[in-house]
N, C-alpha and C positions, 0 to 999 in steps of 0.2 A: 504494500500500500504506500502511496506517495501523495503528499498534499503540499502544493505550493502556497505560501502565504502571500508572496508578491514576487516581483522579478528577481529579488536578491535572496530570499530565504525559502527553504522547504524542509519538510520532515519526511523521513522514510521509515517504515516499519515492516518487519518481516517475521513470519512464524513458519517453521518447518518441522514436520514430524516424520521420522523415519523408523522403519522396523526391518531389521535384517534377519533372515532365517538362518538356521544352522546349516553347516556343511559336514559331509562325512570325510574322514581322512582317506587319502588315496595317493599312491605313488610317492610316499615319503612326505607328503604335505599333511600336516596335522589337521584334525577336525576343528571347526569353530563353533562356538555357542551362538544361539539366537540372542539378539539384543533386546527384544521386546521394543516397546515404543520409546524413542528418544526424542527429546524436544529441544529446539533451538529458537531463540528469540533475539531480535536485534532492533535497535532504534538509532537513527542517525538524524542529526541536525546539520544542514548544509547551508552555507552562506557563500555568495559569489560577489565579486567586485566590491568588497567591503573597504579595503584600504586603497586599492588600485584596480583599474579595469583589467579583468582577466584573472584576478586572484580567486582562490577557493579555500574555504576553511570547513573542515568536517569534524564534528564531535560525535562519537558513537559509543554505544554500550551494547554488549552482547551477554547473553546468559545461555548456557547449555546444561541440560539435565539428561545425562546419559546413563547407561548401565553401570559404568565404572566410576563416574565422577560428576560433580557439579563444577562449572567453571564460569567465572565472571571476568569480563574484559572491558577496559576503558581504552578507547583509541582516539587520539587527537592527531589530525593530519591536515597539513596546509600546503598550498602551492602558491608561490609568489613570483610573478614575472618581473625580473630585474630589468631586462631589456626585451626587445622583440624576439631575440634568439636565445636568451639565457633565463632559466628558471631555477629557483631553489625550492626544495620540498622537505621541510623538517617534519618529523613524525615522532610520536611517543605512544607506546603501548604498555599498559599496566594490566597484569593478569593475576588472578587468584584461582587456584584449583584445590578442591577437597575431594579426596577419593572416598568411595563408599565401601570398598572391600577391605581396605587396610586403613589404619589411622595415620594418614599422611596428608600434609598440606604443602602447597607450593606457591610462592610469590615469584613473579618475574617482571622485570622492567626492561624495555627495549627502546632506547632512543636511537634515531637514525637521521641521516641527512642525504637527500638525493639531489644531484646537480644534473640539469639537462641542458644541452646545447643543440639548437636546431640549426644545422649547417645549411640545409636546403629544406624545401617543403616536405620531402619524403625521406630525409635522412636525419637521424638524431643520435648524438652521443650521450651516454648516461654514466654517471659514477654514483655509487651509493656506499656510504660507510656508516658504521654505528657500533653499538655494543649491546650486550645482554647480560643482565645480572639475574641469577636464579637462586632462590633460597628455599630448600626443601626441609621440612620438619617431619620426622617419622619416629616410630617407636625405637628408642635407643640412640637418638641423636639428631643432628642437623647436618646439612651439606650445603655449602655456598659455592657457586660457580660463577665465574666472570669470563666472558668471551668477547671477541671483537670480530668484525667482518668488514670486507671491502669487496665490492663488485664493480666491474667496469664492462661496458658493452656498447653496442650500437643497435639501432633499430632502423630497418629499411622497409618502407611501405611501398608496395607496388600493386 
């Protein structure tokens, strides 16, 4: 569902229900259990041309209720055109997961920055870098992980 408030702002909502059946083990591949109904909900607020013509800001929340865990996600995403050919895209995602089968929780934070350069109308260079912090708490202790990433690529539309 999507509802525009005006030319600049809109809200999007989505509900998904899935149910996967079980499979039998075969050829060395183990069997899988049926999931039963799993529920996914999302809500996004989108604004465009707030600070400058062509910018976009998205604030979203998601919740999933699955066989193994409940998960909550906050996602903040923006795109800002610095020039006609260069855009910056900072993003921040915060996630909390609580497992149902074992007493385990997980927090994660993932800040990132994407840079996009439009060389021609159909050719784009992209670089994205960021990090991810994960803190897991389980019976017997905690585990903190910190990682970094960098991606570079091109996009050719034809």
